[in-house]
OpenMM code with the backbone's topology and positions (N, CA, C; nanometers):
from openmm import Vec3, app, unit

residues = "MET GLY SER GLY LYS SER THR ILE ALA ARG THR LEU HIS LYS LYS SER GLY ALA LEU ALA MET ASP SER ASP LEU LEU ILE THR TYR GLN GLU ASN LEU SER ILE PRO GLU ILE PHE ALA THR LYS GLY GLU ARG TYR PHE ARG LYS LEU GLU SER ASN PHE CYS GLU PHE CYS ALA ASN HIS ILE THR HIS THR ILE ILE ALA THR GLY GLY GLY MET PRO MET PHE CYS ASN VAL LYS LYS MET GLY LYS VAL PHE PHE LEU HIS LEU ASP PHE GLU MET ILE PHE MET ARG LEU ASN GLU LYS GLU ILE ALA LYS ARG PRO LEU PHE GLN GLU LYS ASP SER ALA PHE LYS LEU TYR LYS GLU ARG LEU GLU THR TYR GLN ASN SER ALA HIS TYR CYS ILE ASN ALA ASN GLN THR PRO GLN ASN ILE ALA GLN GLU ILE LEU SER LEU LEU".split()
positions = [
    Vec3(-0.3991, 0.2328, -0.4187),
    Vec3(-0.3026, 0.2499, -0.5195),
    Vec3(-0.2786, 0.4071, -0.5358),
    Vec3(-0.1651, 0.4454, -0.5184),
    Vec3(-0.1077, 0.5877, -0.5449),
    Vec3(-0.1550, 0.6867, -0.4352),
    Vec3(-0.1783, 0.6368, -0.3201),
    Vec3(-0.2121, 0.7376, -0.2024),
    Vec3(-0.0857, 0.7866, -0.1329),
    Vec3(0.0245, 0.7266, -0.1659),
    Vec3(0.1474, 0.7804, -0.1050),
    Vec3(0.2193, 0.6809, -0.0045),
    Vec3(0.1711, 0.5503, -0.0023),
    Vec3(0.2200, 0.4590, 0.0967),
    Vec3(0.3771, 0.4516, 0.1025),
    Vec3(0.4420, 0.4261, -0.0127),
    Vec3(0.5902, 0.4199, -0.0267),
    Vec3(0.6489, 0.5446, 0.0252),
    Vec3(0.6021, 0.6550, -0.0211),
    Vec3(0.6560, 0.7946, 0.0051),
    Vec3(0.6564, 0.8202, 0.1519),
    Vec3(0.5483, 0.7849, 0.2264),
    Vec3(0.5281, 0.8064, 0.3544),
    Vec3(0.6165, 0.7137, 0.4451),
    Vec3(0.6318, 0.5917, 0.3954),
    Vec3(0.7257, 0.5003, 0.4676),
    Vec3(0.8591, 0.5424, 0.4645),
    Vec3(0.9069, 0.5942, 0.3560),
    Vec3(1.0493, 0.6558, 0.3516),
    Vec3(1.0611, 0.7733, 0.4356),
    Vec3(0.9527, 0.8679, 0.4387),
    Vec3(0.9501, 0.9819, 0.5142),
    Vec3(0.9568, 0.9358, 0.6696),
    Vec3(0.8755, 0.8538, 0.7083),
    Vec3(0.8684, 0.7947, 0.8424),
    Vec3(1.0099, 0.7373, 0.8817),
    Vec3(1.0744, 0.6546, 0.7889),
    Vec3(1.2074, 0.6072, 0.8187),
    Vec3(1.2960, 0.7207, 0.8500),
    Vec3(1.3022, 0.8274, 0.7682),
    Vec3(1.3884, 0.9340, 0.7877),
    Vec3(1.3612, 1.0038, 0.9143),
    Vec3(1.2435, 1.0227, 0.9613),
    Vec3(1.2161, 1.0923, 1.0826),
    Vec3(1.2315, 1.0016, 1.1963),
    Vec3(1.2017, 0.8756, 1.1979),
    Vec3(1.2151, 0.7974, 1.3140),
    Vec3(1.3495, 0.7047, 1.3176),
    Vec3(1.4028, 0.6744, 1.2020),
    Vec3(1.5059, 0.5754, 1.1949),
    Vec3(1.4662, 0.4331, 1.1968),
    Vec3(1.3423, 0.4065, 1.2018),
    Vec3(1.2955, 0.2679, 1.2051),
    Vec3(1.3050, 0.2155, 1.0713),
    Vec3(1.3191, 0.0801, 1.0636),
    Vec3(1.3253, 0.0022, 0.9294),
    Vec3(1.2069, 0.0253, 0.8581),
    Vec3(1.2132, 0.0417, 0.7260),
    Vec3(1.0890, 0.0494, 0.6282),
    Vec3(1.1019, -0.0623, 0.5448),
    Vec3(0.9832, -0.1210, 0.5110),
    Vec3(0.9763, -0.2224, 0.3920),
    Vec3(0.8598, -0.1783, 0.3185),
    Vec3(0.8715, -0.2301, 0.1870),
    Vec3(0.7642, -0.2003, 0.0952),
    Vec3(0.7329, -0.3444, 0.0330),
    Vec3(0.6050, -0.3917, 0.0567),
    Vec3(0.5693, -0.5260, 0.0152),
    Vec3(0.5868, -0.5527, -0.1391),
    Vec3(0.5433, -0.4378, -0.2053),
    Vec3(0.5428, -0.4624, -0.3675),
    Vec3(0.6927, -0.4766, -0.3995),
    Vec3(0.7785, -0.4005, -0.3456),
    Vec3(0.9171, -0.4016, -0.3819),
    Vec3(0.9873, -0.5433, -0.3473),
    Vec3(0.9561, -0.5806, -0.2234),
    Vec3(1.0042, -0.7146, -0.1742),
    Vec3(0.9448, -0.8330, -0.2745),
    Vec3(0.8245, -0.8281, -0.3070),
    Vec3(0.7595, -0.9311, -0.3859),
    Vec3(0.8330, -0.9241, -0.5339),
    Vec3(0.8445, -0.8155, -0.5919),
    Vec3(0.9024, -0.7945, -0.7249),
    Vec3(1.0522, -0.8421, -0.7197),
    Vec3(1.1281, -0.8270, -0.6043),
    Vec3(1.2587, -0.8637, -0.5941),
    Vec3(1.2590, -1.0233, -0.5802),
    Vec3(1.1799, -1.0740, -0.4975),
    Vec3(1.1657, -1.2221, -0.4678),
    Vec3(1.1345, -1.3007, -0.6068),
    Vec3(1.0498, -1.2409, -0.6798),
    Vec3(0.9961, -1.3111, -0.8109),
    Vec3(1.0839, -1.2700, -0.9216),
    Vec3(1.1583, -1.1672, -0.9143),
    Vec3(1.2465, -1.1194, -1.0284),
    Vec3(1.1607, -1.0765, -1.1387),
    Vec3(1.0371, -1.0263, -1.1156),
    Vec3(0.9394, -0.9771, -1.2087),
    Vec3(0.8599, -0.8498, -1.1591),
    Vec3(0.8332, -0.7650, -1.2424),
    Vec3(0.7456, -0.6447, -1.2021),
    Vec3(0.6221, -0.6943, -1.1665),
    Vec3(0.5358, -0.6172, -1.0882),
    Vec3(0.3983, -0.6516, -1.0720),
    Vec3(0.3111, -0.6804, -1.1968),
    Vec3(0.3246, -0.5811, -1.2951),
    Vec3(0.2516, -0.6051, -1.4143),
    Vec3(0.2952, -0.7452, -1.4701),
    Vec3(0.4296, -0.7828, -1.4775),
    Vec3(0.4699, -0.9021, -1.5290),
    Vec3(0.4143, -1.0253, -1.4535),
    Vec3(0.4050, -1.0184, -1.3110),
    Vec3(0.3514, -1.1107, -1.2293),
    Vec3(0.1993, -1.1395, -1.2661),
    Vec3(0.1252, -1.0391, -1.2784),
    Vec3(-0.0096, -1.0404, -1.3217),
    Vec3(-0.0299, -1.1154, -1.4532),
    Vec3(0.0538, -1.0647, -1.5440),
    Vec3(0.0492, -1.1191, -1.6809),
    Vec3(0.0868, -1.2588, -1.6973),
    Vec3(0.1906, -1.3094, -1.6329),
    Vec3(0.2442, -1.4289, -1.6521),
    Vec3(0.1820, -1.5488, -1.5507),
    Vec3(0.1714, -1.4965, -1.4249),
    Vec3(0.1213, -1.5829, -1.3147),
    Vec3(-0.0123, -1.5588, -1.2564),
    Vec3(-0.0735, -1.4376, -1.2916),
    Vec3(-0.2082, -1.4078, -1.2662),
    Vec3(-0.2226, -1.3414, -1.1187),
    Vec3(-0.3382, -1.2766, -1.1046),
    Vec3(-0.3584, -1.1968, -0.9803),
    Vec3(-0.3700, -1.2884, -0.8640),
    Vec3(-0.4207, -1.4118, -0.8758),
    Vec3(-0.4353, -1.5100, -0.7730),
    Vec3(-0.3070, -1.5310, -0.7123),
    Vec3(-0.2049, -1.5706, -0.7999),
    Vec3(-0.0755, -1.5888, -0.7548),
    Vec3(-0.0082, -1.4690, -0.6756),
    Vec3(-0.0217, -1.3536, -0.7310),
    Vec3(0.0259, -1.2250, -0.6705),
    Vec3(-0.0511, -1.2175, -0.5302),
    Vec3(-0.1653, -1.2416, -0.5101),
    Vec3(-0.2423, -1.2316, -0.3868),
    Vec3(-0.1962, -1.3256, -0.2882),
    Vec3(-0.1558, -1.4483, -0.3375),
    Vec3(-0.0797, -1.5469, -0.2432),
    Vec3(0.0462, -1.4928, -0.1911),
    Vec3(0.1273, -1.4327, -0.2850),
    Vec3(0.2454, -1.3821, -0.2468),
    Vec3(0.2302, -1.2623, -0.1368),
    Vec3(0.1243, -1.1932, -0.1476),
    Vec3(0.0948, -1.0816, -0.0492),
    Vec3(0.0482, -1.1518, 0.0775),
    Vec3(-0.0225, -1.2495, 0.0791),
    Vec3(-0.0750, -1.3288, 0.1933),
    Vec3(0.0461, -1.3783, 0.2673),
    Vec3(0.1422, -1.4462, 0.1873),
    Vec3(0.2561, -1.5040, 0.2501),
    Vec3(0.3413, -1.3965, 0.3267),
    Vec3(0.3475, -1.2755, 0.2562),
    Vec3(0.4233, -1.1729, 0.3139),
    Vec3(0.3616, -1.1108, 0.4433),
    Vec3(0.2246, -1.1032, 0.4425),
    Vec3(0.1423, -1.0546, 0.5692),
    Vec3(0.1701, -1.1642, 0.6727),
    Vec3(0.1609, -1.2898, 0.6490),
    Vec3(0.1749, -1.3938, 0.7613),
    Vec3(0.3254, -1.3833, 0.8149),
    Vec3(0.4222, -1.3737, 0.7133),
    Vec3(0.5588, -1.3472, 0.7654),
    Vec3(0.5749, -1.2432, 0.8557),
    Vec3(0.5257, -1.1281, 0.8191),
    Vec3(0.5364, -0.9919, 0.8930),
    Vec3(0.4709, -1.0172, 1.0321),
    Vec3(0.3547, -1.0780, 1.0307),
    Vec3(0.2788, -1.0874, 1.1459),
    Vec3(0.3444, -1.1673, 1.2506),
    Vec3(0.4291, -1.2720, 1.2062),
    Vec3(0.4947, -1.3653, 1.2830),
    Vec3(0.6371, -1.3343, 1.3207),
    Vec3(0.6993, -1.2443, 1.2325),
    Vec3(0.8444, -1.2286, 1.2555),
    Vec3(0.8963, -1.0913, 1.2587),
    Vec3(0.8188, -1.0058, 1.2130),
    Vec3(0.8663, -0.8639, 1.2054),
    Vec3(0.8030, -0.7762, 1.3086),
    Vec3(0.8870, -0.6894, 1.3927),
    Vec3(0.8299, -0.5775, 1.4678),
    Vec3(0.8956, -0.4628, 1.4639),
    Vec3(0.8552, -0.3519, 1.5055),
    Vec3(0.9057, -0.2119, 1.5059),
    Vec3(0.9619, -0.1773, 1.3665),
    Vec3(0.8818, -0.2035, 1.2795),
    Vec3(0.9080, -0.1837, 1.1208),
    Vec3(0.7921, -0.1077, 1.0643),
    Vec3(0.8195, -0.0125, 0.9730),
    Vec3(0.7282, 0.0474, 0.8916),
    Vec3(0.7057, -0.0322, 0.7604),
    Vec3(0.5744, -0.0611, 0.7397),
    Vec3(0.5535, -0.1489, 0.6209),
    Vec3(0.4563, -0.0805, 0.5331),
    Vec3(0.5091, -0.0548, 0.4165),
    Vec3(0.4130, -0.0009, 0.3056),
    Vec3(0.3497, -0.1227, 0.2345),
    Vec3(0.2325, -0.1478, 0.2361),
    Vec3(0.1650, -0.2706, 0.1785),
    Vec3(0.1107, -0.2275, 0.0396),
    Vec3(0.0928, -0.3215, -0.0368),
    Vec3(0.0345, -0.2989, -0.1801),
    Vec3(-0.1131, -0.2636, -0.1500),
    Vec3(-0.1608, -0.2024, -0.2597),
    Vec3(-0.2970, -0.1283, -0.2362),
    Vec3(-0.4141, -0.2394, -0.2090),
    Vec3(-0.3907, -0.3592, -0.2715),
    Vec3(-0.4969, -0.4675, -0.2412),
    Vec3(-0.4903, -0.5514, -0.1313),
    Vec3(-0.3672, -0.5414, -0.0571),
    Vec3(-0.3454, -0.6277, 0.0530),
    Vec3(-0.4538, -0.6380, 0.1602),
    Vec3(-0.5119, -0.5151, 0.1973),
    Vec3(-0.6258, -0.5263, 0.2913),
    Vec3(-0.7474, -0.5839, 0.2539),
    Vec3(-0.7594, -0.6131, 0.1170),
    Vec3(-0.8784, -0.6895, 0.0537),
    Vec3(-0.8626, -0.8301, 0.0833),
    Vec3(-0.7373, -0.8840, 0.0903),
    Vec3(-0.7137, -1.0212, 0.0766),
    Vec3(-0.6407, -1.0718, 0.1991),
    Vec3(-0.5969, -0.9871, 0.2916),
    Vec3(-0.5175, -1.0223, 0.4135),
    Vec3(-0.5703, -0.9390, 0.5370),
    Vec3(-0.5478, -0.9976, 0.6521),
    Vec3(-0.5878, -0.9288, 0.7684),
    Vec3(-0.4616, -0.8431, 0.8101),
    Vec3(-0.4512, -0.7321, 0.7555),
    Vec3(-0.3197, -0.6467, 0.7898),
    Vec3(-0.3237, -0.6070, 0.9226),
    Vec3(-0.4228, -0.5972, 1.0099),
    Vec3(-0.4052, -0.5473, 1.1474),
    Vec3(-0.3262, -0.6410, 1.2206),
    Vec3(-0.3070, -0.7786, 1.1809),
    Vec3(-0.2172, -0.8721, 1.2629),
    Vec3(-0.0834, -0.8296, 1.2514),
    Vec3(-0.0361, -0.7440, 1.1346),
    Vec3(0.1071, -0.7081, 1.1335),
    Vec3(0.1332, -0.5895, 1.2246),
    Vec3(0.0433, -0.5287, 1.2943),
    Vec3(0.0651, -0.4128, 1.3701),
    Vec3(-0.0408, -0.2917, 1.3596),
    Vec3(-0.0005, -0.1865, 1.3934),
    Vec3(-0.0847, -0.0609, 1.3883),
    Vec3(-0.0914, -0.0299, 1.2384),
    Vec3(-0.2188, -0.0090, 1.1850),
    Vec3(-0.2477, 0.0115, 1.0480),
    Vec3(-0.3050, 0.1494, 1.0217),
    Vec3(-0.2387, 0.2319, 0.9334),
    Vec3(-0.2847, 0.3630, 0.9115),
    Vec3(-0.3353, 0.3600, 0.7490),
    Vec3(-0.4461, 0.4143, 0.7358),
    Vec3(-0.5103, 0.4291, 0.6022),
    Vec3(-0.4953, 0.5636, 0.5507),
    Vec3(-0.4184, 0.5809, 0.4450),
    Vec3(-0.3922, 0.7115, 0.3758),
    Vec3(-0.4983, 0.7339, 0.2909),
    Vec3(-0.5969, 0.8105, 0.3380),
    Vec3(-0.7211, 0.8358, 0.2706),
    Vec3(-0.7060, 0.9563, 0.1777),
    Vec3(-0.7280, 0.9314, 0.0355),
    Vec3(-0.7153, 1.0476, -0.0613),
    Vec3(-0.8333, 1.0132, -0.1506),
    Vec3(-0.9008, 1.1267, -0.1876),
    Vec3(-0.9993, 1.1148, -0.3026),
    Vec3(-0.9452, 1.0534, -0.4294),
    Vec3(-1.0327, 0.9968, -0.5063),
    Vec3(-0.9852, 0.9218, -0.6187),
    Vec3(-0.9286, 1.0267, -0.7171),
    Vec3(-0.9889, 1.1456, -0.7340),
    Vec3(-0.9490, 1.2392, -0.8380),
    Vec3(-0.8086, 1.2831, -0.7928),
    Vec3(-0.7707, 1.2944, -0.6571),
    Vec3(-0.6365, 1.3471, -0.6229),
    Vec3(-0.5448, 1.2318, -0.6552),
    Vec3(-0.5808, 1.1113, -0.6322),
    Vec3(-0.4913, 0.9896, -0.6790),
    Vec3(-0.4613, 0.9938, -0.8173),
    Vec3(-0.5650, 1.0143, -0.8923),
    Vec3(-0.5420, 1.0109, -1.0422),
    Vec3(-0.4544, 1.1341, -1.0948),
    Vec3(-0.4731, 1.2420, -1.0283),
    Vec3(-0.3940, 1.3544, -1.0628),
    Vec3(-0.2393, 1.3379, -1.0254),
    Vec3(-0.2114, 1.2702, -0.9168),
    Vec3(-0.0762, 1.2400, -0.8776),
    Vec3(0.0043, 1.1479, -0.9634),
    Vec3(-0.0746, 1.0525, -1.0223),
    Vec3(-0.0101, 0.9500, -1.1035),
    Vec3(0.0073, 0.9902, -1.2513),
    Vec3(0.1433, 0.9733, -1.2971),
    Vec3(0.1639, 0.9990, -1.4413),
    Vec3(0.1416, 0.8679, -1.5242),
    Vec3(0.1513, 0.8826, -1.6611),
    Vec3(0.1380, 0.7521, -1.7259),
    Vec3(0.2363, 0.6466, -1.6963),
    Vec3(0.3601, 0.6791, -1.6519),
    Vec3(0.4544, 0.5711, -1.6105),
    Vec3(0.4141, 0.5128, -1.4855),
    Vec3(0.3673, 0.5804, -1.3884),
    Vec3(0.3058, 0.5304, -1.2637),
    Vec3(0.1842, 0.4476, -1.2910),
    Vec3(0.0936, 0.4888, -1.3601),
    Vec3(-0.0146, 0.4030, -1.4039),
    Vec3(0.0169, 0.2804, -1.4635),
    Vec3(0.1196, 0.2702, -1.5562),
    Vec3(0.1586, 0.1595, -1.6319),
    Vec3(0.2135, 0.0476, -1.5251),
    Vec3(0.2459, 0.0838, -1.4141),
    Vec3(0.3000, -0.0076, -1.3051),
    Vec3(0.1928, -0.0724, -1.2281),
    Vec3(0.0736, -0.0173, -1.2508),
    Vec3(-0.0494, -0.0593, -1.1627),
    Vec3(-0.1430, -0.1363, -1.2502),
    Vec3(-0.1357, -0.2670, -1.2560),
    Vec3(-0.2294, -0.3514, -1.3461),
    Vec3(-0.3787, -0.3187, -1.3337),
    Vec3(-0.4216, -0.2836, -1.2065),
    Vec3(-0.5565, -0.2614, -1.1916),
    Vec3(-0.6068, -0.1239, -1.2002),
    Vec3(-0.5110, -0.0439, -1.2480),
    Vec3(-0.5328, 0.1067, -1.2687),
    Vec3(-0.5234, 0.1554, -1.4158),
    Vec3(-0.5240, 0.0562, -1.5138),
    Vec3(-0.5123, 0.0862, -1.6512),
    Vec3(-0.6198, 0.1636, -1.7046),
    Vec3(-0.7426, 0.1477, -1.6644),
    Vec3(-0.8568, 0.2196, -1.7091),
    Vec3(-0.9171, 0.3015, -1.6052),
    Vec3(-0.9356, 0.4369, -1.6344),
    Vec3(-0.9831, 0.5305, -1.5178),
    Vec3(-1.1277, 0.4774, -1.4584),
    Vec3(-1.2192, 0.4498, -1.5456),
    Vec3(-1.3479, 0.4061, -1.4971),
    Vec3(-1.3395, 0.2822, -1.4079),
    Vec3(-1.2679, 0.1846, -1.4450),
    Vec3(-1.2669, 0.0601, -1.3788),
    Vec3(-1.1816, 0.0815, -1.2354),
    Vec3(-1.0819, 0.1691, -1.2422),
    Vec3(-1.0042, 0.1982, -1.1377),
    Vec3(-1.0826, 0.2767, -1.0258),
    Vec3(-1.1821, 0.3622, -1.0677),
    Vec3(-1.2762, 0.4335, -0.9757),
    Vec3(-1.3733, 0.3373, -0.9251),
    Vec3(-1.4159, 0.2426, -1.0008),
    Vec3(-1.5102, 0.1460, -0.9443),
    Vec3(-1.4399, 0.0589, -0.8335),
    Vec3(-1.3071, 0.0116, -0.8609),
    Vec3(-1.2400, -0.0482, -0.7645),
    Vec3(-1.2096, 0.0268, -0.6513),
    Vec3(-1.1783, 0.1530, -0.6542),
    Vec3(-1.1580, 0.2454, -0.5421),
    Vec3(-1.2938, 0.2533, -0.4504),
    Vec3(-1.4093, 0.2658, -0.5154),
    Vec3(-1.5365, 0.2748, -0.4418),
    Vec3(-1.5624, 0.1366, -0.3727),
    Vec3(-1.5302, 0.0297, -0.4361),
    Vec3(-1.5676, -0.1042, -0.3798),
    Vec3(-1.4631, -0.1330, -0.2562),
    Vec3(-1.3397, -0.0813, -0.2626),
    Vec3(-1.2498, -0.1060, -0.1482),
    Vec3(-1.2392, -0.0129, -0.0437),
    Vec3(-1.3044, 0.1063, -0.0529),
    Vec3(-1.2926, 0.2177, 0.0443),
    Vec3(-1.3351, 0.1758, 0.1819),
    Vec3(-1.4467, 0.1072, 0.1900),
    Vec3(-1.5069, 0.0594, 0.3233),
    Vec3(-1.3991, -0.0327, 0.3850),
    Vec3(-1.3586, -0.1338, 0.3056),
    Vec3(-1.2665, -0.2343, 0.3625),
    Vec3(-1.1366, -0.1650, 0.4062),
    Vec3(-1.0913, -0.0736, 0.3453),
    Vec3(-0.9623, 0.0083, 0.3730),
    Vec3(-0.9924, 0.0716, 0.5155),
    Vec3(-1.1071, 0.1353, 0.5206),
    Vec3(-1.1334, 0.2144, 0.6535),
    Vec3(-1.1529, 0.1150, 0.7600),
    Vec3(-1.2097, -0.0027, 0.7402),
    Vec3(-1.2280, -0.1046, 0.8534),
    Vec3(-1.0992, -0.1838, 0.8806),
    Vec3(-1.0110, -0.1775, 0.7847),
    Vec3(-0.8750, -0.2528, 0.8059),
    Vec3(-0.7807, -0.1742, 0.8872),
    Vec3(-0.8049, -0.0462, 0.9116),
    Vec3(-0.7056, 0.0446, 0.9673),
    Vec3(-0.7390, 0.0777, 1.1082),
    Vec3(-0.6495, 0.0905, 1.1985),
    Vec3(-0.6659, 0.1465, 1.3243),
    Vec3(-0.6793, 0.2996, 1.3188),
    Vec3(-0.6349, 0.3663, 1.2360),
    Vec3(-0.6288, 0.5063, 1.2143),
    Vec3(-0.6464, 0.5440, 1.0644),
    Vec3(-0.7406, 0.6385, 1.0293),
    Vec3(-0.7567, 0.6940, 0.9004),
    Vec3(-0.6862, 0.8408, 0.8897),
    Vec3(-0.5962, 0.8504, 0.8028),
    Vec3(-0.5123, 0.9630, 0.7893),
    Vec3(-0.5681, 1.0494, 0.6662),
    Vec3(-0.5900, 1.1717, 0.6710),
    Vec3(-0.6153, 1.2595, 0.5493),
    Vec3(-0.4799, 1.2677, 0.4768),
    Vec3(-0.4743, 1.2134, 0.3592),
    Vec3(-0.3387, 1.2074, 0.2859),
    Vec3(-0.3320, 1.3383, 0.1920),
    Vec3(-0.4226, 1.4246, 0.1957),
    Vec3(-0.4189, 1.5423, 0.1234),
    Vec3(-0.3369, 1.6540, 0.1876),
    Vec3(-0.2064, 1.6170, 0.2300),
    Vec3(-0.1178, 1.7046, 0.2946),
    Vec3(0.0151, 1.6465, 0.2571),
    Vec3(0.1257, 1.7366, 0.2984),
    Vec3(0.2583, 1.6950, 0.2659),
    Vec3(0.3033, 1.5686, 0.3311),
    Vec3(0.4017, 1.5031, 0.2731),
    Vec3(0.4428, 1.3690, 0.3328),
    Vec3(0.5021, 1.3991, 0.4897),
    Vec3(0.5629, 1.5075, 0.4922),
    Vec3(0.6224, 1.5382, 0.6212),
    Vec3(0.5054, 1.5526, 0.7373),
    Vec3(0.3945, 1.6247, 0.6966),
    Vec3(0.2801, 1.6389, 0.7923),
    Vec3(0.2118, 1.5107, 0.8165),
    Vec3(0.1990, 1.4248, 0.7075),
    Vec3(0.1347, 1.2889, 0.7338),
    Vec3(0.2282, 1.2197, 0.8270),
    Vec3(0.3504, 1.2026, 0.8061),
    Vec3(0.4537, 1.1212, 0.8912),
    Vec3(0.4478, 1.1852, 1.0242),
    Vec3(0.4367, 1.3022, 1.0556),
    Vec3(0.4307, 1.3602, 1.1817),
    Vec3(0.3017, 1.3348, 1.2582),
    Vec3(0.1924, 1.3270, 1.1743),
    Vec3(0.0733, 1.2843, 1.2379),
    Vec3(0.0738, 1.1427, 1.2781),
    Vec3(0.1197, 1.0617, 1.1981),
    Vec3(0.1371, 0.9219, 1.2295),
    Vec3(0.2287, 0.8904, 1.3534),
    Vec3(0.3410, 0.9755, 1.3657),
    Vec3(0.4292, 0.9543, 1.4717),
    Vec3(0.3677, 0.9996, 1.5999),
    Vec3(0.2762, 1.0972, 1.5910),
    Vec3(0.2182, 1.1539, 1.7246),
    Vec3(0.1017, 1.0463, 1.7539),
    Vec3(0.0477, 0.9697, 1.6664),
    Vec3(-0.0497, 0.8798, 1.7080),
    Vec3(0.0142, 0.7545, 1.7631),
    Vec3(0.1365, 0.7325, 1.7363),
    Vec3(0.2122, 0.6194, 1.8012),
    Vec3(0.2604, 0.6555, 1.9438),
] * unit.nanometer
topology = app.Topology()
chain = topology.addChain("A")
for resn in residues:
    res = topology.addResidue(resn, chain)
    for name in ("N", "CA", "C"):
        topology.addAtom(name, app.Element.getBySymbol(name[0]), res)
């Protein structure tokens, strides 16, 4: 959460011309609810099922596309089957500094800093193991996008 996935997807789209998708945006559009509303009305399990369906669909039908996944997707889905996976690694404090109150409000699992940090620590190893490449995200979006393109 908050590492810059959506920003990097847009930057990669601009640099490469490839189609870009954001799983969170597509899910909110499909459900006609924000992510906090989905969590509040239908629960996290329902949301994770939507993410799993998205992952399966992409793995079976989508190619040559930049996909910004939700922050929890690697915890519940095998994201590697969708294609090359890049983990945008950023220290927790940097993530927290990037997010304003409005951004935090959009993230149901980031409402309390201590619990968000605990979640970050719990997920870090899975994020690293779910990726083909780990990218230092403490740089400009343009530099991150260029690094990703050079690895492809």
